[in-house]
All heavy atoms as a GROMACS GRO file, in nm:
protein
  586
    1VAL      N    1   5.907  10.731  14.009
    1VAL     CA    2   6.042  10.729  14.063
    1VAL      C    3   6.041  10.656  14.196
    1VAL      O    4   5.958  10.684  14.282
    1VAL     CB    5   6.097  10.873  14.081
    1VAL    CG1    6   6.234  10.871  14.144
    1VAL    CG2    7   6.097  10.945  13.950
    2TYR      N    8   6.132  10.564  14.215
    2TYR     CA    9   6.139  10.484  14.336
    2TYR      C   10   6.236  10.547  14.435
    2TYR      O   11   6.350  10.577  14.401
    2TYR     CB   12   6.186  10.343  14.301
    2TYR     CG   13   6.216  10.258  14.422
    2TYR    CD1   14   6.113  10.201  14.494
    2TYR    CD2   15   6.345  10.238  14.463
    2TYR    CE1   16   6.138  10.125  14.604
    2TYR    CE2   17   6.373  10.162  14.575
    2TYR     CZ   18   6.270  10.105  14.645
    2TYR     OH   19   6.296  10.029  14.755
    3THR      N   20   6.189  10.572  14.556
    3THR     CA   21   6.278  10.619  14.662
    3THR      C   22   6.247  10.540  14.788
    3THR      O   23   6.133  10.509  14.816
    3THR     CB   24   6.261  10.769  14.691
    3THR    OG1   25   6.124  10.794  14.726
    3THR    CG2   26   6.299  10.855  14.572
    4SER      N   27   6.350  10.510  14.862
    4SER     CA   28   6.331  10.438  14.988
    4SER      C   29   6.408  10.510  15.096
    4SER      O   30   6.499  10.455  15.158
    4SER     CB   31   6.376  10.293  14.974
    4SER     OG   32   6.513  10.288  14.939
    5GLY      N   33   6.376  10.636  15.114
    5GLY     CA   34   6.442  10.714  15.217
    5GLY      C   35   6.588  10.744  15.187
    5GLY      O   36   6.666  10.769  15.276
    6GLY      N   37   6.627  10.740  15.060
    6GLY     CA   38   6.763  10.775  15.023
    6GLY      C   39   6.864  10.664  15.041
    6GLY      O   40   6.982  10.686  15.026
    7SER      N   41   6.820  10.542  15.071
    7SER     CA   42   6.915  10.435  15.098
    7SER      C   43   6.996  10.397  14.974
    7SER      O   44   7.113  10.365  14.985
    7SER     CB   45   6.845  10.312  15.154
    7SER     OG   46   6.756  10.258  15.059
    8ILE      N   47   6.937  10.403  14.857
    8ILE     CA   48   7.010  10.372  14.734
    8ILE      C   49   7.120  10.476  14.713
    8ILE      O   50   7.234  10.442  14.686
    8ILE     CB   51   6.916  10.365  14.612
    8ILE    CG1   52   6.823  10.245  14.627
    8ILE    CG2   53   6.996  10.356  14.484
    8ILE    CD1   54   6.715  10.236  14.522
    9GLU      N   55   7.086  10.602  14.729
    9GLU     CA   56   7.184  10.707  14.711
    9GLU      C   57   7.298  10.693  14.810
    9GLU      O   58   7.414  10.708  14.776
    9GLU     CB   59   7.117  10.844  14.726
    9GLU     CG   60   7.210  10.960  14.695
    9GLU     CD   61   7.136  11.091  14.693
    9GLU    OE1   62   7.020  11.094  14.653
    9GLU    OE2   63   7.197  11.190  14.733
   10THR      N   64   7.266  10.662  14.934
   10THR     CA   65   7.368  10.644  15.037
   10THR      C   66   7.463  10.531  15.000
   10THR      O   67   7.584  10.546  15.010
   10THR     CB   68   7.303  10.616  15.173
   10THR    OG1   69   7.216  10.725  15.205
   10THR    CG2   70   7.407  10.602  15.282
   11ARG      N   71   7.410  10.419  14.958
   11ARG     CA   72   7.496  10.305  14.923
   11ARG      C   73   7.588  10.339  14.806
   11ARG      O   74   7.705  10.304  14.808
   11ARG     CB   75   7.412  10.183  14.889
   11ARG     CG   76   7.356  10.114  15.011
   11ARG     CD   77   7.298   9.980  14.971
   11ARG     NE   78   7.195  10.000  14.870
   11ARG     CZ   79   7.071   9.960  14.880
   11ARG    NH1   80   7.031   9.894  14.985
   11ARG    NH2   81   6.985   9.983  14.784
   12THR      N   82   7.535  10.405  14.703
   12THR     CA   83   7.620  10.438  14.588
   12THR      C   84   7.725  10.541  14.627
   12THR      O   85   7.836  10.536  14.576
   12THR     CB   86   7.537  10.489  14.469
   12THR    OG1   87   7.463  10.604  14.507
   12THR    CG2   88   7.445  10.382  14.415
   13ASP      N   89   7.693  10.632  14.716
   13ASP     CA   90   7.792  10.729  14.762
   13ASP      C   91   7.901  10.660  14.843
   13ASP      O   92   8.018  10.696  14.833
   13ASP     CB   93   7.726  10.840  14.846
   13ASP     CG   94   7.647  10.938  14.760
   13ASP    OD1   95   7.668  10.938  14.636
   13ASP    OD2   96   7.567  11.012  14.816
   14GLN      N   97   7.863  10.561  14.922
   14GLN     CA   98   7.962  10.492  15.005
   14GLN      C   99   8.065  10.419  14.920
   14GLN      O  100   8.182  10.413  14.958
   14GLN     CB  101   7.892  10.392  15.098
   14GLN     CG  102   7.820  10.459  15.212
   14GLN     CD  103   7.738  10.360  15.295
   14GLN    OE1  104   7.723  10.244  15.257
   14GLN    NE2  105   7.687  10.407  15.407
   15ILE      N  106   8.026  10.364  14.808
   15ILE     CA  107   8.122  10.293  14.725
   15ILE      C  108   8.186  10.386  14.622
   15ILE      O  109   8.270  10.344  14.544
   15ILE     CB  110   8.060  10.170  14.655
   15ILE    CG1  111   7.950  10.210  14.558
   15ILE    CG2  112   8.013  10.069  14.757
   15ILE    CD1  113   7.900  10.096  14.472
   16GLY      N  114   8.149  10.513  14.623
   16GLY     CA  115   8.210  10.611  14.534
   16GLY      C  116   8.160  10.607  14.391
   16GLY      O  117   8.221  10.664  14.303
   17LEU      N  118   8.049  10.539  14.369
   17LEU     CA  119   7.998  10.524  14.232
   17LEU      C  120   7.960  10.659  14.172
   17LEU      O  121   7.990  10.686  14.057
   17LEU     CB  122   7.879  10.429  14.230
   17LEU     CG  123   7.824  10.395  14.093
   17LEU    CD1  124   7.932  10.332  14.006
   17LEU    CD2  125   7.706  10.301  14.105
   18ARG      N  126   7.898  10.743  14.249
   18ARG     CA  127   7.855  10.872  14.196
   18ARG      C  128   7.978  10.954  14.151
   18ARG      O  129   7.974  11.021  14.049
   18ARG     CB  130   7.773  10.948  14.300
   18ARG     CG  131   7.688  11.057  14.238
   18ARG     CD  132   7.597  11.120  14.340
   18ARG     NE  133   7.481  11.040  14.372
   18ARG     CZ  134   7.363  11.051  14.313
   18ARG    NH1  135   7.346  11.138  14.218
   18ARG    NH2  136   7.262  10.976  14.349
   19LYS      N  137   8.086  10.946  14.226
   19LYS     CA  138   8.208  11.019  14.189
   19LYS      C  139   8.263  10.967  14.057
   19LYS      O  140   8.306  11.044  13.971
   19LYS     CB  141   8.313  11.004  14.299
   19LYS     CG  142   8.439  11.085  14.272
   19LYS     CD  143   8.549  11.056  14.373
   19LYS     CE  144   8.519  11.122  14.504
   19LYS     NZ  145   8.631  11.110  14.600
   20VAL      N  146   8.259  10.835  14.039
   20VAL     CA  147   8.307  10.775  13.915
   20VAL      C  148   8.218  10.818  13.798
   20VAL      O  149   8.267  10.851  13.690
   20VAL     CB  150   8.312  10.620  13.926
   20VAL    CG1  151   8.349  10.557  13.794
   20VAL    CG2  152   8.410  10.579  14.034
   21VAL      N  153   8.087  10.819  13.820
   21VAL     CA  154   7.994  10.861  13.716
   21VAL      C  155   8.024  11.005  13.673
   21VAL      O  156   8.019  11.038  13.555
   21VAL     CB  157   7.847  10.847  13.762
   21VAL    CG1  158   7.752  10.917  13.667
   21VAL    CG2  159   7.810  10.700  13.775
   22HIS      N  160   8.058  11.089  13.768
   22HIS     CA  161   8.085  11.230  13.736
   22HIS      C  162   8.215  11.248  13.657
   22HIS      O  163   8.240  11.357  13.607
   22HIS     CB  164   8.083  11.316  13.862
   22HIS     CG  165   7.944  11.343  13.909
   22HIS    ND1  166   7.865  11.443  13.857
   22HIS    CD2  167   7.865  11.279  14.000
   22HIS    CE1  168   7.747  11.442  13.913
   22HIS    NE2  169   7.743  11.342  14.001
   23SER      N  170   8.293  11.143  13.644
   23SER     CA  171   8.414  11.152  13.561
   23SER      C  172   8.383  11.127  13.413
   23SER      O  173   8.469  11.147  13.328
   23SER     CB  174   8.520  11.052  13.610
   23SER     OG  175   8.483  10.920  13.580
   24LEU      N  176   8.260  11.083  13.385
   24LEU     CA  177   8.220  11.059  13.246
   24LEU      C  178   8.193  11.190  13.173
   24LEU      O  179   8.172  11.294  13.235
   24LEU     CB  180   8.092  10.975  13.242
   24LEU     CG  181   8.098  10.834  13.297
   24LEU    CD1  182   7.958  10.774  13.302
   24LEU    CD2  183   8.190  10.747  13.215
   25LYS      N  184   8.190  11.182  13.039
   25LYS     CA  185   8.151  11.299  12.959
   25LYS      C  186   8.009  11.340  12.997
   25LYS      O  187   7.928  11.256  13.036
   25LYS     CB  188   8.156  11.266  12.810
   25LYS     CG  189   8.297  11.252  12.759
   25LYS     CD  190   8.317  11.206  12.616
   25LYS     CE  191   8.214  11.226  12.513
   25LYS     NZ  192   8.256  11.185  12.378
   26GLU      N  193   7.980  11.466  12.985
   26GLU     CA  194   7.850  11.521  13.026
   26GLU      C  195   7.732  11.447  12.963
   26GLU      O  196   7.634  11.416  13.031
   26GLU     CB  197   7.843  11.670  12.991
   26GLU     CG  198   7.719  11.740  13.042
   26GLU     CD  199   7.711  11.748  13.195
   26GLU    OE1  200   7.816  11.748  13.261
   26GLU    OE2  201   7.599  11.755  13.247
   27GLU      N  202   7.742  11.414  12.835
   27GLU     CA  203   7.630  11.348  12.766
   27GLU      C  204   7.601  11.209  12.825
   27GLU      O  205   7.488  11.161  12.819
   27GLU     CB  206   7.655  11.338  12.616
   27GLU     CG  207   7.775  11.254  12.578
   27GLU     CD  208   7.807  11.261  12.430
   27GLU    OE1  209   7.752  11.347  12.360
   27GLU    OE2  210   7.888  11.179  12.385
   28TYR      N  211   7.702  11.144  12.881
   28TYR     CA  212   7.682  11.014  12.945
   28TYR      C  213   7.639  11.030  13.090
   28TYR      O  214   7.553  10.958  13.139
   28TYR     CB  215   7.811  10.931  12.940
   28TYR     CG  216   7.861  10.902  12.800
   28TYR    CD1  217   7.996  10.901  12.772
   28TYR    CD2  218   7.773  10.877  12.697
   28TYR    CE1  219   8.043  10.873  12.644
   28TYR    CE2  220   7.819  10.850  12.568
   28TYR     CZ  221   7.954  10.848  12.542
   28TYR     OH  222   7.999  10.821  12.416
   29LYS      N  223   7.702  11.125  13.158
   29LYS     CA  224   7.674  11.147  13.300
   29LYS      C  225   7.526  11.177  13.322
   29LYS      O  226   7.463  11.120  13.412
   29LYS     CB  227   7.761  11.262  13.350
   29LYS     CG  228   7.740  11.299  13.494
   29LYS     CD  229   7.839  11.402  13.544
   29LYS     CE  230   7.844  11.525  13.460
   29LYS     NZ  231   7.931  11.628  13.518
   30VAL      N  232   7.469  11.264  13.241
   30VAL     CA  233   7.327  11.302  13.255
   30VAL      C  234   7.237  11.180  13.240
   30VAL      O  235   7.145  11.160  13.319
   30VAL     CB  236   7.291  11.410  13.149
   30VAL    CG1  237   7.141  11.432  13.142
   30VAL    CG2  238   7.363  11.539  13.178
   31LEU      N  239   7.266  11.097  13.141
   31LEU     CA  240   7.182  10.979  13.118
   31LEU      C  241   7.193  10.879  13.232
   31LEU      O  242   7.093  10.821  13.274
   31LEU     CB  243   7.221  10.913  12.985
   31LEU     CG  244   7.194  10.997  12.860
   31LEU    CD1  245   7.242  10.924  12.736
   31LEU    CD2  246   7.048  11.033  12.848
   32VAL      N  247   7.314  10.856  13.283
   32VAL     CA  248   7.331  10.762  13.394
   32VAL      C  249   7.260  10.815  13.518
   32VAL      O  250   7.192  10.740  13.589
   32VAL     CB  251   7.481  10.737  13.423
   32VAL    CG1  252   7.500  10.656  13.550
   32VAL    CG2  253   7.545  10.665  13.304
   33GLU      N  254   7.274  10.944  13.544
   33GLU     CA  255   7.206  11.006  13.660
   33GLU      C  256   7.054  10.984  13.650
   33GLU      O  257   6.992  10.941  13.745
   33GLU     CB  258   7.235  11.156  13.666
   33GLU     CG  259   7.366  11.192  13.728
   33GLU     CD  260   7.365  11.181  13.880
   33GLU    OE1  261   7.257  11.189  13.942
   33GLU    OE2  262   7.473  11.163  13.936
   34LEU      N  263   6.998  11.017  13.534
   34LEU     CA  264   6.853  11.005  13.518
   34LEU      C  265   6.806  10.860  13.523
   34LEU      O  266   6.705  10.829  13.587
   34LEU     CB  267   6.809  11.069  13.385
   34LEU     CG  268   6.818  11.220  13.377
   34LEU    CD1  269   6.793  11.268  13.235
   34LEU    CD2  270   6.719  11.286  13.473
   35SER      N  271   6.880  10.772  13.460
   35SER     CA  272   6.838  10.633  13.451
   35SER      C  273   6.861  10.554  13.579
   35SER      O  274   6.769  10.492  13.632
   35SER     CB  275   6.913  10.566  13.336
   35SER     OG  276   6.875  10.432  13.324
   36TYR      N  277   6.982  10.559  13.632
   36TYR     CA  278   7.016  10.470  13.743
   36TYR      C  279   6.997  10.532  13.880
   36TYR      O  280   6.967  10.462  13.975
   36TYR     CB  281   7.158  10.416  13.725
   36TYR     CG  282   7.166  10.326  13.606
   36TYR    CD1  283   7.212  10.373  13.484
   36TYR    CD2  284   7.119  10.195  13.612
   36TYR    CE1  285   7.215  10.291  13.372
   36TYR    CE2  286   7.121  10.112  13.501
   36TYR     CZ  287   7.170  10.161  13.381
   36TYR     OH  288   7.171  10.081  13.272
   37PHE      N  289   7.017  10.662  13.892
   37PHE     CA  290   7.003  10.725  14.023
   37PHE      C  291   6.862  10.782  14.045
   37PHE      O  292   6.816  10.789  14.157
   37PHE     CB  293   7.108  10.835  14.044
   37PHE     CG  294   7.248  10.781  14.050
   37PHE    CD1  295   7.344  10.831  13.965
   37PHE    CD2  296   7.283  10.682  14.139
   37PHE    CE1  297   7.474  10.782  13.970
   37PHE    CE2  298   7.413  10.632  14.144
   37PHE     CZ  299   7.509  10.683  14.060
   38GLN      N  300   6.795  10.825  13.936
   38GLN     CA  301   6.662  10.883  13.952
   38GLN      C  302   6.551  10.790  13.904
   38GLN      O  303   6.434  10.818  13.927
   38GLN     CB  304   6.655  11.018  13.881
   38GLN     CG  305   6.750  11.120  13.943
   38GLN     CD  306   6.740  11.256  13.878
   38GLN    OE1  307   6.637  11.293  13.825
   38GLN    NE2  308   6.850  11.330  13.883
   39GLY      N  309   6.584  10.683  13.836
   39GLY     CA  310   6.487  10.580  13.803
   39GLY      C  311   6.400  10.603  13.681
   39GLY      O  312   6.298  10.537  13.664
   40TYR      N  313   6.438  10.695  13.593
   40TYR     CA  314   6.359  10.717  13.472
   40TYR      C  315   6.387  10.607  13.370
   40TYR      O  316   6.497  10.552  13.365
   40TYR     CB  317   6.393  10.853  13.409
   40TYR     CG  318   6.342  10.970  13.489
   40TYR    CD1  319   6.428  11.044  13.570
   40TYR    CD2  320   6.208  11.007  13.484
   40TYR    CE1  321   6.382  11.151  13.645
   40TYR    CE2  322   6.161  11.115  13.557
   40TYR     CZ  323   6.248  11.186  13.637
   40TYR     OH  324   6.201  11.291  13.710
   41THR      N  325   6.287  10.575  13.288
   41THR     CA  326   6.306  10.478  13.181
   41THR      C  327   6.378  10.545  13.065
   41THR      O  328   6.383  10.668  13.054
   41THR     CB  329   6.171  10.423  13.131
   41THR    OG1  330   6.098  10.529  13.068
   41THR    CG2  331   6.090  10.361  13.244
   42GLN      N  332   6.430  10.463  12.977
   42GLN     CA  333   6.498  10.517  12.859
   42GLN      C  334   6.402  10.599  12.773
   42GLN      O  335   6.438  10.702  12.719
   42GLN     CB  336   6.561  10.403  12.778
   42GLN     CG  337   6.676  10.337  12.851
   42GLN     CD  338   6.732  10.218  12.777
   42GLN    OE1  339   6.671  10.164  12.686
   42GLN    NE2  340   6.850  10.174  12.820
   43ASP      N  341   6.278  10.553  12.762
   43ASP     CA  342   6.177  10.625  12.685
   43ASP      C  343   6.148  10.762  12.748
   43ASP      O  344   6.137  10.862  12.678
   43ASP     CB  345   6.049  10.541  12.675
   43ASP     CG  346   5.949  10.599  12.578
   43ASP    OD1  347   5.989  10.630  12.463
   43ASP    OD2  348   5.832  10.614  12.616
   44GLU      N  349   6.135  10.765  12.880
   44GLU     CA  350   6.111  10.892  12.949
   44GLU      C  351   6.228  10.989  12.930
   44GLU      O  352   6.207  11.108  12.906
   44GLU     CB  353   6.090  10.868  13.099
   44GLU     CG  354   5.959  10.798  13.133
   44GLU     CD  355   5.950  10.753  13.277
   44GLU    OE1  356   6.054  10.723  13.339
   44GLU    OE2  357   5.836  10.747  13.328
   45ILE      N  358   6.349  10.936  12.937
   45ILE     CA  359   6.468  11.020  12.919
   45ILE      C  360   6.471  11.076  12.777
   45ILE      O  361   6.500  11.193  12.756
   45ILE     CB  362   6.596  10.939  12.948
   45ILE    CG1  363   6.602  10.902  13.096
   45ILE    CG2  364   6.721  11.018  12.908
   45ILE    CD1  365   6.709  10.800  13.131
   46SER      N  366   6.438  10.991  12.681
   46SER     CA  367   6.434  11.033  12.541
   46SER      C  368   6.340  11.152  12.522
   46SER      O  369   6.374  11.252  12.458
   46SER     CB  370   6.389  10.916  12.454
   46SER     OG  371   6.363  10.957  12.323
   47LYS      N  372   6.223  11.144  12.582
   47LYS     CA  373   6.124  11.252  12.570
   47LYS      C  374   6.166  11.376  12.648
   47LYS      O  375   6.150  11.488  12.600
   47LYS     CB  376   5.987  11.202  12.617
   47LYS     CG  377   5.928  11.101  12.522
   47LYS     CD  378   5.801  11.039  12.574
   47LYS     CE  379   5.750  10.934  12.475
   47LYS     NZ  380   5.651  10.847  12.531
   48MET      N  381   6.222  11.357  12.769
   48MET     CA  382   6.264  11.472  12.851
   48MET      C  383   6.374  11.552  12.783
   48MET      O  384   6.374  11.675  12.788
   48MET     CB  385   6.318  11.423  12.988
   48MET     CG  386   6.212  11.391  13.086
   48MET     SD  387   6.269  11.364  13.256
   48MET     CE  388   6.426  11.286  13.242
   49LEU      N  389   6.471  11.481  12.724
   49LEU     CA  390   6.587  11.549  12.666
   49LEU      C  391   6.571  11.576  12.516
   49LEU      O  392   6.661  11.631  12.454
   49LEU     CB  393   6.713  11.465  12.690
   49LEU     CG  394   6.748  11.439  12.837
   49LEU    CD1  395   6.873  11.353  12.847
   49LEU    CD2  396   6.766  11.570  12.913
   50SER      N  397   6.459  11.532  12.460
   50SER     CA  398   6.431  11.550  12.316
   50SER      C  399   6.543  11.493  12.229
   50SER      O  400   6.590  11.557  12.135
   50SER     CB  401   6.410  11.698  12.283
   50SER     OG  402   6.300  11.749  12.354
   51ILE      N  403   6.584  11.370  12.262
   51ILE     CA  404   6.681  11.299  12.179
   51ILE      C  405   6.622  11.162  12.146
   51ILE      O  406   6.540  11.110  12.221
   51ILE     CB  407   6.820  11.285  12.247
   51ILE    CG1  408   6.810  11.215  12.383
   51ILE    CG2  409   6.889  11.418  12.260
   51ILE    CD1  410   6.943  11.194  12.452
   52PRO      N  411   6.660  11.106  12.030
   52PRO     CA  412   6.602  10.978  11.990
   52PRO      C  413   6.630  10.867  12.091
   52PRO      O  414   6.735  10.864  12.156
   52PRO     CB  415   6.673  10.947  11.858
   52PRO     CG  416   6.725  11.079  11.809
   52PRO     CD  417   6.754  11.159  11.932
   53LEU      N  418   6.534  10.775  12.103
   53LEU     CA  419   6.547  10.663  12.196
   53LEU      C  420   6.672  10.580  12.166
   53LEU      O  421   6.743  10.540  12.258
   53LEU     CB  422   6.421  10.574  12.189
   53LEU     CG  423   6.419  10.452  12.280
   53LEU    CD1  424   6.434  10.492  12.426
   53LEU    CD2  425   6.290  10.374  12.258
   54GLY      N  426   6.701  10.560  12.040
   54GLY     CA  427   6.820  10.484  12.002
   54GLY      C  428   6.948  10.550  12.052
   54GLY      O  429   7.042  10.482  12.093
   55THR      N  430   6.951  10.682  12.050
   55THR     CA  431   7.067  10.756  12.100
   55THR      C  432   7.081  10.739  12.250
   55THR      O  433   7.192  10.720  12.301
   55THR     CB  434   7.054  10.907  12.064
   55THR    OG1  435   7.040  10.919  11.922
   55THR    CG2  436   7.173  10.986  12.111
   56VAL      N  437   6.970  10.742  12.321
   56VAL     CA  438   6.972  10.720  12.466
   56VAL      C  439   7.030  10.582  12.496
   56VAL      O  440   7.119  10.567  12.580
   56VAL     CB  441   6.831  10.735  12.528
   56VAL    CG1  442   6.830  10.691  12.674
   56VAL    CG2  443   6.780  10.877  12.514
   57LYS      N  444   6.980  10.481  12.425
   57LYS     CA  445   7.025  10.343  12.448
   57LYS      C  446   7.174  10.329  12.419
   57LYS      O  447   7.248  10.268  12.497
   57LYS     CB  448   6.945  10.246  12.363
   57LYS     CG  449   6.801  10.233  12.407
   57LYS     CD  450   6.725  10.140  12.316
   57LYS     CE  451   6.581  10.134  12.359
   57LYS     NZ  452   6.531  10.001  12.375
   58THR      N  453   7.219  10.385  12.307
   58THR     CA  454   7.360  10.375  12.269
   58THR      C  455   7.449  10.446  12.369
   58THR      O  456   7.554  10.394  12.410
   58THR     CB  457   7.381  10.434  12.128
   58THR    OG1  458   7.300  10.360  12.036
   58THR    CG2  459   7.527  10.427  12.087
   59ARG      N  460   7.410  10.566  12.409
   59ARG     CA  461   7.492  10.642  12.504
   59ARG      C  462   7.498  10.574  12.641
   59ARG      O  463   7.602  10.573  12.706
   59ARG     CB  464   7.441  10.784  12.517
   59ARG     CG  465   7.470  10.869  12.396
   59ARG     CD  466   7.420  11.010  12.414
   59ARG     NE  467   7.442  11.088  12.293
   59ARG     CZ  468   7.394  11.210  12.273
   59ARG    NH1  469   7.323  11.269  12.367
   59ARG    NH2  470   7.418  11.273  12.161
   60LEU      N  471   7.385  10.519  12.686
   60LEU     CA  472   7.386  10.449  12.815
   60LEU      C  473   7.475  10.326  12.808
   60LEU      O  474   7.550  10.297  12.902
   60LEU     CB  475   7.244  10.409  12.856
   60LEU     CG  476   7.167  10.513  12.934
   60LEU    CD1  477   7.022  10.471  12.953
   60LEU    CD2  478   7.231  10.541  13.069
   61ARG      N  479   7.468  10.253  12.700
   61ARG     CA  480   7.553  10.135  12.684
   61ARG      C  481   7.700  10.175  12.685
   61ARG      O  482   7.781  10.113  12.753
   61ARG     CB  483   7.518  10.062  12.555
   61ARG     CG  484   7.603   9.940  12.528
   61ARG     CD  485   7.541   9.852  12.422
   61ARG     NE  486   7.624   9.754  12.359
   61ARG     CZ  487   7.707   9.669  12.415
   61ARG    NH1  488   7.726   9.674  12.543
   61ARG    NH2  489   7.775   9.581  12.346
   62THR      N  490   7.734  10.279  12.612
   62THR     CA  491   7.872  10.328  12.609
   62THR      C  492   7.917  10.374  12.747
   62THR      O  493   8.029  10.345  12.790
   62THR     CB  494   7.885  10.444  12.507
   62THR    OG1  495   7.842  10.397  12.378
   62THR    CG2  496   8.028  10.494  12.499
   63ALA      N  497   7.829  10.443  12.817
   63ALA     CA  498   7.861  10.490  12.953
   63ALA      C  499   7.888  10.373  13.046
   63ALA      O  500   7.984  10.376  13.124
   63ALA     CB  501   7.747  10.576  13.008
   64LEU      N  502   7.807  10.268  13.038
   64LEU     CA  503   7.827  10.151  13.124
   64LEU      C  504   7.957  10.079  13.092
   64LEU      O  505   8.028  10.032  13.182
   64LEU     CB  506   7.708  10.056  13.113
   64LEU     CG  507   7.576  10.111  13.169
   64LEU    CD1  508   7.464  10.010  13.149
   64LEU    CD2  509   7.591  10.146  13.316
   65ILE      N  510   7.991  10.073  12.964
   65ILE     CA  511   8.119  10.011  12.924
   65ILE      C  512   8.235  10.092  12.981
   65ILE      O  513   8.330  10.036  13.036
   65ILE     CB  514   8.128  10.000  12.770
   65ILE    CG1  515   8.029   9.895  12.720
   65ILE    CG2  516   8.271   9.967  12.726
   65ILE    CD1  517   8.009   9.894  12.570
   66GLN      N  518   8.226  10.224  12.973
   66GLN     CA  519   8.331  10.310  13.027
   66GLN      C  520   8.340  10.297  13.179
   66GLN      O  521   8.450  10.290  13.235
   66GLN     CB  522   8.308  10.456  12.988
   66GLN     CG  523   8.335  10.482  12.843
   66GLN     CD  524   8.319  10.629  12.805
   66GLN    OE1  525   8.299  10.714  12.889
   66GLN    NE2  526   8.326  10.656  12.677
   67LEU      N  527   8.227  10.292  13.248
   67LEU     CA  528   8.227  10.274  13.393
   67LEU      C  529   8.291  10.140  13.432
   67LEU      O  530   8.369  10.132  13.526
   67LEU     CB  531   8.084  10.279  13.448
   67LEU     CG  532   8.021  10.417  13.457
   67LEU    CD1  533   7.874  10.405  13.494
   67LEU    CD2  534   8.095  10.504  13.556
   68ARG      N  535   8.259  10.038  13.356
   68ARG     CA  536   8.316   9.906  13.384
   68ARG      C  537   8.468   9.911  13.372
   68ARG      O  538   8.541   9.853  13.452
   68ARG     CB  539   8.258   9.803  13.286
   68ARG     CG  540   8.295   9.661  13.320
   68ARG     CD  541   8.231   9.559  13.224
   68ARG     NE  542   8.086   9.570  13.226
   68ARG     CZ  543   8.010   9.576  13.117
   68ARG    NH1  544   8.065   9.572  12.997
   68ARG    NH2  545   7.880   9.585  13.127
   69GLU      N  546   8.519   9.982  13.271
   69GLU     CA  547   8.663   9.994  13.251
   69GLU      C  548   8.729  10.073  13.365
   69GLU      O  549   8.838  10.040  13.409
   69GLU     CB  550   8.694  10.061  13.117
   69GLU     CG  551   8.666   9.972  12.998
   69GLU     CD  552   8.748   9.845  12.998
   69GLU    OE1  553   8.870   9.851  13.024
   69GLU    OE2  554   8.690   9.736  12.973
   70ILE      N  555   8.662  10.177  13.412
   70ILE     CA  556   8.715  10.260  13.520
   70ILE      C  557   8.720  10.182  13.651
   70ILE      O  558   8.819  10.188  13.725
   70ILE     CB  559   8.630  10.388  13.538
   70ILE    CG1  560   8.642  10.479  13.417
   70ILE    CG2  561   8.670  10.462  13.665
   70ILE    CD1  562   8.541  10.592  13.413
   71ILE      N  563   8.616  10.105  13.678
   71ILE     CA  564   8.603  10.034  13.806
   71ILE      C  565   8.685   9.905  13.808
   71ILE      O  566   8.727   9.860  13.913
   71ILE     CB  567   8.454  10.005  13.835
   71ILE    CG1  568   8.379  10.137  13.856
   71ILE    CG2  569   8.438   9.916  13.956
   71ILE    CD1  570   8.230  10.122  13.866
   72LYS      N  571   8.710   9.849  13.692
   72LYS     CA  572   8.779   9.720  13.681
   72LYS      C  573   8.913   9.725  13.755
   72LYS      O  574   8.991   9.818  13.735
   72LYS     CB  575   8.801   9.689  13.533
   72LYS     CG  576   8.827   9.546  13.500
   72LYS     CD  577   8.795   9.524  13.355
   72LYS     CE  578   8.918   9.495  13.272
   72LYS     NZ  579   8.889   9.475  13.132
   73PRO      N  580   8.942   9.622  13.836
   73PRO     CA  581   9.068   9.622  13.912
   73PRO      C  582   9.190   9.602  13.824
   73PRO      O  583   9.187   9.552  13.720
   73PRO     CB  584   9.052   9.504  14.008
   73PRO     CG  585   8.932   9.429  13.968
   73PRO     CD  586   8.857   9.510  13.869
   0.00000   0.00000   0.00000
């Protein structure tokens, strides 16, 4: 897991990204948190949550599409 004194977390909080992520369905929110905020790979997430890798990939893709729609001006 990559950390640089919390600077990534601070930047995402400043732009409100974490708040937007928390508006997603729980199954998407957990995956985005683990993947983008905590730095786990899709394979690691698949093993941690005991769900198929393909499901992780599909849910993350869907979550990113939904985030893009929410953030879009």
